[in-house]
N, C-alpha and C positions, 0 to 999 in steps of 0.2 A: 249564230251559236258557235260555229267553229272559230270565228274571229275572236269571240269572247274567251274561248278556251285558250287560244293561242296567246292572246294578250295576258291572260292569267299565268300561263306557263312562263311567258317571257318575264313578267314581273317577279315570279317566284325564282327564276334562274338568276335575275339581277340581285335579289335579296340574298340568295344562297352564296353567290359569288362574293358579294360584299362582306358577308359573314365570314366566309373562308379567308378572304383577303385580310380582314381585320385580325383574325386569330393567327394568321401567318406572321403578321407584323408585331405581335406581342413579344417583347423582350424583357425577361424577368430581371435583367440587370437594373432596369429602371424601377421595377417593383422594389428591389432592395435599396436603391438609392433614395427613393421617396421615404421609405420607412426609416432610413438613417436620420432624416430630419425629425421624425416622430420620436426617436430615441433621445435626441437632444432636448426636445420639448418635455419628455418624461423626466429627464434629469433636472429640468427647471421647474418641475411640478405643474406644468401647463397641460394637465391631462385632457382637458376638453379639446384643445387644438390637436393634441396627439391622437386622440380618438377620431377626430374628423379626418385626419390624414389616413389612418388605418381604414376607415370605412370607405373613403374614396378609392384607395388602392385595391381593397377587396372587391369593389364593384368593377374595377377595370380588369382584374386578373382572376380567372376561375380557380387557380390552384393557390392554396395558402399553406404556409408552414406553421406548425403548431406553436412555435415560440412567438410568432407574430400575432396569432389569434389570442394567445395567452396575454400578451402585452395589451392588446386592444380590450380584452375582457376586464383586466385590472383597471385600465383607464376608465372604462364605463362605470365600474364599481366606485371608484374614487369621485366620479362626477355624479354619483347617485342616480345614474341612468340604468336602473336595474332591469328594465325590459330588454335593453340592448345587451346588458351583461348576460342575461339568460340565454339570448339567442347565440351569443358567442360561446357561452359555456356548453351549449348543446353541440356547437361545432367542435369544441374541444373533445367532447366524448367521441365524435366521429373520427377524431385524429388520435385517439388512443388514451385519453384521460379516463381513469377509473374514479370511483367515488372518493377514494382516499386522497387523491390530489386536491379535491375541493375542501379538504379539512385544513388547509394551510391558512396562515394569517391573512394573506392577500384576499381571500374570499370571505372573510368574516362578516362584513356588513351585508354582503349579498346573501349569506345564509340567514341573516336576520330579517330579510325583506320578504314581502309577499310573493315575489317572483320566484323565490327559492322553492316554494311548494309546487309551483308549476313545473319547475325544472326537475324536482324530485320525482314527480309523476311521470315525466317523459324519459327519465334516465334509464330504467330497465330495458325499454324497447330500443333506445339508441345504443346502449352498450351491447345488447344482444346482436343488433345489426352489425356493429363494428366487429365483434368476435366471430360472427358467422361469415364475415367477409375476409377473414384472414386466410391466406393460402399457406397451409401448414407444410405442404410438400415443398413449396418454393422456399420457405424459411429453413426447412431442414437441409435443402440443397446448399444454401449459403452457410448454414451452420457447419456442415461437414467440410466445406472448403476453408472456412475460418479455422477449424480445428487442425486441418492439415497445414495451413499457413503457420499456426502457432508452433507446431511440431518442428517445422523447418527453422523458424525464427529462434527457437530455444536451443538449437544445437551449438556446438563450439565454434562454428565458422561465422565470420562476419561478412559484410558486403565486400565484394571484390574477390572472394574465394569461389572458384569455379563450381564446386559442389553445391554451395549455397545458392549462388546466382542462377545456376541452371535449374535447380529445384523451384526457385521463385518464378522463373520464366515459365515453367510448366504450369504452375498455378495461375499465372497471369493469362496464359493462353486459354485455360479452362474458364477463367472469369470472362474473357472476351467472347467465348462461345455462349456462355450463359447470358451475357449482355445482348447478344444477337437474338436470343430466344425470349428474354424477359424485359429488355430495356432496363430502366432504373426502377427497382421495386418501390411501391408506394410507401413502405415503412421509412424511407429516407425523409419524408416530409412529416412523419408522425412522431409521437412520443413513444419510442420503441427501442428496446435494448439491442435490437439487431442493427441499429444505426452504426454504433461504434465498431461492431464486428465487420460490417460491410465496408466501412471506411478504411479499416486497417488493411484490407486486401489491396486497395489502391495505394495506400501509403507505402507499403512494402515494395510495390512495383516501382514507384518513383524513388524509393531508397536505392535500389540497384541501378536504375537508370541515371540518376543524378550523381551517384558515386562514380560511375563509369565516365560520365561526361566531364567530371572534374578531375579525373585522373587518366589521361590518355594512355599511360603505360598499361592500365588495366583494360581499357576499351579496345586497344589494338591487339590484345593478347588472344582473345577468343572471338569466334564469329557469332556467338550467341547475342552479342550486344547489338548486332544488326537486326536480329529478330526482336529484341527488346524494343528498339526504336520503331520497328515496323508496326507494333501494336498501336502506336500513336494515341495513347490514352489521353494525353493533354488536350488534343483537339476534340476528342470525343467528349471529355468532361466539360469543355468550354461550350460545346453545343448544348449539352444537357443543362448547364447553368442558364444559358439564354432561354431554354425551353421551360424553365421552372421546375426541373426535376431534382436539382441539388441546389444548395445555397452557396454563397461566396466563401464561407468558412470551410465547407467541405472541399471546395475546389482549391483554395489557397493552401490549406494545411496539408493537402495531399501532394500537390505538384511541387511544393518547395521543400518537401521532406528530403533531407540530406543534400540540399542545394545551398552551398556556402554563400552564394550571392544574395540569398534571402530576398527575392524580388519584391515582396510585399511588406518588408520591414518588420521590425519587432517593437511592439508597444511598450513604452516605459513612461515614467512620470518625471517631469522636469519641475523641480522646485527652485524657482528663480528668486533669489534674495535681493537682487537689484530692483526688479520690477514688482516684487511681491505678488507673483502669479504662479499658480500651479496648473500645469497643462499636460496633455498627451505629448509624447516626444519620441523622436528617433535620434540616437546619438550618431549622427552622420554629418557629412558636409552638406551645406544647403542644396547644392545641385543634386546630390544623391537622395536627399529627402524629397525633393521635387519629383525626381524620377520614380521613386517608390510610391509616392502618393498618387502619381498618375496611373501607375499599375493598379493601385487599390481602387481608384475611381472607375477604372475600365472594367472591373469585375463586380462593382457594387459594394465594396468595402468603404467604411468611413475613413477619411484622411486622418493622419496623426499630426496635429499641429496646434499652435496656440489658438487658431481660429475656432477649434472645437473644445476649448477649455470648459465650456458650459456642461459638457458631458459629465464633469466631476462635481456639478453643483449640489448634488444631494449626498455627497460623500464627506467624510471628515476633512478631506483636503480643502473643502470650501471654507473651513474654519481654521486653516493652517496658521499656527501661532508665530508669524514672522516677528511681530513686535516683541513678544515675550522672549523669544530666542535671542533676538538682538540685544534686548535689555540685559538678559542674564549674562551674555558673553561680554558686554561692555563694562559690566561691574566686576569682572574676574581679572585679577592681575596675573600677568605673565602666562596666560593660558596657551597651552600647546594645541596643535590641531586635534589630538586625541581628546584633550579636555573639552574642546569646543563640541566635538561629536557627542561626547557623553552628556553634556548639557543639553544639546539639541534633542537627543533621544529621550531624555527625561521629560522635557517640556512636551514633545510630540506625544508621548505615551499618556500624559495627563489629559490632553485634548482628545486623543483617540479613545481612551477608556471612558470618557464622559460623554462621548458622542452618542446620541440616541439611535435606535433602530433606523437604518437608512432605508428610505422608500425604494431606492434602486434595488434592494435585495429582493423585492417582490416581483421584479421584472427580469427579463432576459436581455441584458446588454453585454453580449459576449466579449466584444473587443476591450472593454474597459472595466469589467466587473472584478477581475482578479489579476491586477498588474502588480508584480512583486518588485520589479527593477526600478530603482529611483536614481536620479542624477541631481546633485545640488549645484546650482550655478551661483557663483559669487559668495559662497558660504565661507570658504577658507580665508577670504580677505576681510571678513568682519572684524572690526577693531575691538581690542580688549582694553582693559583699564591702563595698561602700560603704554598704550599708544596715545601721544598727545597731538 
């Protein structure tokens, strides 16, 4: 009997050790890297394959971000897998979605399915559970810190001014104490208005740190910058990124604020008239692009390169009117560069305005959904009618 109990305890200890070891090894950078591939499949309208990736990732990792669950849910709807959509919609409620969110176009066919009635029946209880789980005292604590932050940020002083930087340092010290008490609050993974307010607290810390790091005459002026460095938020946030408590955008947008080197690059659109390709782009030397893409990959961001041009497949850029623009310019005599630009803009607008509702608008594809900066390659050399 004793031997049997000992064997059972030994087996249990092995199982528990294996479980603990498995969870210690989880690195959420891989979670985001895998879902980047799903975003490309979404852009290609390959929703079944994108859903499969989401489901595999969700099985591997216990923590999920609401934008990822949203994407998976919309994929399931487009595949008419309404039972899966219902389960994901229920998870969305646990991540902060209210009934109003499900009135959007993306959920229309789900609302018309029989699974919607099952979801509607479960919604009140799920929503009540979410609301009862909110820590209002915790939220108020960070709300007050945010309001104090905004008061400092709105005064006449900028970064590098002792009065401002010392006030921001005091707020960052309090944030560090709160972090020791609370860790990263759950609302960072949820659909919650507190996300932006909480993020700004970190952004302003890196604003003073990066400004000082880039201007030695400021950093060497006061001892407070040693205290700012000692808070070591960059390493802390990297640890939290790996643990699945923040996402790559939170990390990158915070740590590179006011950093002129922009270590993760800036997304732009390259319109290549030679190759007739539209793709994500960084206007940098190839070696600098490679370095920044390596930085992006290291934290789970999607690289910015021609290789990921398919991310634009469901946007109007997929129908970019290269031929129409070239034809218009080739028929114009003595066209100046300004004339060419006006012609190009006119043809672009015709295509843009006629482009139907983009499926990507129903998803969260943060890196590429709203890129305003464009670079035209080979455009100014397009021949006009006066060139023989």
